[in-house]
C-alpha positions in Angstrom: 51.4 -22.3 -65.8 49.5 -22.9 -62.6 46.1 -21.4 -61.8 47.8 -19.2 -59.1 50.3 -17.7 -61.5 47.6 -17.1 -64.2 45.3 -15.5 -61.6 48.1 -13.4 -60.2 49.1 -12.1 -63.7 45.4 -11.3 -64.4 45.1 -9.5 -61.0 48.3 -7.5 -61.5 47.4 -6.5 -65.1 43.9 -5.5 -64.3 45.3 -3.4 -61.4 47.7 -1.8 -63.8 44.9 -1.1 -66.2 42.7 0.4 -63.4 45.5 2.6 -62.2 46.9 3.5 -65.6 43.6 4.3 -67.2 42.6 6.4 -64.2 45.9 8.4 -64.3 45.7 8.7 -68.1 42.1 9.9 -68.0 42.9 12.4 -65.4 45.9 13.7 -67.4 44.0 14.1 -70.6 41.0 15.7 -68.9 43.2 18.2 -67.1 45.1 19.0 -70.3 41.9 19.4 -72.3 40.4 21.6 -69.6 43.5 23.8 -69.5 43.2 24.6 -73.2 39.9 26.3 -72.6 39.0 25.2 -76.1 35.4 23.9 -76.1 35.9 21.6 -79.1 39.0 20.0 -77.5 37.2 19.5 -74.2 34.2 17.9 -76.0 36.4 15.5 -78.1 38.7 14.5 -75.2 35.5 14.0 -73.1 34.2 11.6 -75.7 37.4 9.6 -75.6 37.6 9.6 -71.8 34.0 8.4 -71.3 34.7 5.6 -73.8 38.0 4.6 -72.1 36.3 4.6 -68.7 33.7 2.2 -69.9 36.0 -0.1 -71.9 39.0 -0.2 -69.6 38.2 1.0 -66.1 34.8 -0.8 -65.9 36.4 -4.1 -67.1 39.2 -3.8 -64.5 36.7 -2.9 -61.8 35.0 -6.2 -62.4 38.1 -8.3 -62.8 39.9 -7.0 -59.7 37.6 -8.5 -57.0 37.1 -11.8 -58.9 40.8 -12.4 -59.4 41.5 -11.1 -55.9 39.0 -13.5 -54.3 40.6 -16.3 -56.3 44.1 -15.4 -55.0 42.8 -15.2 -51.5 41.4 -18.7 -51.8 44.4 -20.2 -53.5 46.8 -18.7 -50.9 44.7 -19.7 -47.9 44.2 -16.2 -46.6 41.2 -15.5 -44.3 38.7 -13.2 -46.0 38.7 -11.2 -42.8 42.5 -10.7 -42.5 42.9 -7.1 -41.4 44.9 -6.0 -44.4 42.2 -7.5 -46.7 39.5 -5.7 -44.7 41.4 -2.4 -45.2 41.7 -3.2 -49.0 37.9 -3.9 -49.2 37.1 -0.6 -47.5 39.4 1.3 -49.8 37.9 -0.5 -52.9 34.5 0.7 -51.7 35.8 4.2 -51.2 37.3 4.2 -54.7 34.0 3.0 -56.1 32.1 5.7 -54.3 34.3 8.3 -55.9 34.5 6.6 -59.3 30.7 6.1 -59.9 29.9 9.8 -59.7 33.0 10.6 -61.7 31.7 8.5 -64.6 28.4 10.4 -64.5 30.3 13.7 -64.1 32.5 13.0 -67.1 29.5 12.2 -69.2 27.7 15.4 -68.2 30.9 17.5 -68.8 31.2 15.9 -72.3 27.6 16.7 -73.1 27.9 20.3 -71.9 31.1 20.8 -73.9 29.5 19.2 -77.0 26.5 21.5 -76.7 28.7 24.6 -76.2 30.8 23.6 -79.2 27.7 23.2 -81.3 26.5 26.6 -80.3 29.9 28.3 -80.6 29.6 29.2 -76.9 32.0 29.1 -74.0 31.9 26.3 -71.5 28.9 27.0 -69.1 29.2 27.5 -65.4 27.6 24.0 -64.9 30.6 22.5 -66.6 33.0 24.3 -64.3 31.1 23.2 -61.2 31.2 19.6 -62.4 34.9 19.9 -63.2 35.6 20.9 -59.6 33.6 17.9 -58.3 35.5 15.7 -60.8 38.8 17.0 -59.6 38.0 16.7 -55.9 36.7 13.1 -56.2 39.8 12.0 -58.1 42.2 12.6 -55.2 40.7 10.1 -52.7 40.3 7.6 -55.5 43.9 8.0 -56.6 45.2 7.8 -53.0 43.0 4.7 -52.4 44.5 2.9 -55.3 48.0 3.6 -54.1 47.1 2.4 -50.6 45.7 -0.8 -52.0 48.9 -1.4 -53.9 50.8 -1.0 -50.7 48.5 -3.4 -48.9 48.9 -6.0 -51.6 52.6 -5.8 -51.4 53.2 -5.3 -47.7 50.3 -7.4 -46.3 50.8 -5.7 -42.9 49.8 -7.2 -39.6 47.7 -4.5 -38.0 
């Protein structure tokens, strides 16, 4: 197996992990929220926070490393327009994801506290949930756009 093939497999798999974990986290968080059951929200929150650190954070590091390796091996210029667009989208995704990590953690803690007290989810949880939901859309769209750029490599 050549270095190029190995790097490409790593890049594709880490992209799939990034997208799949993000979609899975969103699905499970939405489903837990929809139950309105404080204990369910707290437990799913714990799983989601762990998954984000184990899977998403790992893929976030691997993606640019493997991507830069592929750029080098294929002889692309680092300033190719489609790559500049991909870099910009990656930064946008990161600017959405970093607050989401903190938001998920805060939502989990608020749900755990409410569950421990036998109370309903507080208004702070619901405010954070709205921010979490809103930040997910541009991040999700950005990942899809990067996939398109990687496949199409358009000449702008």
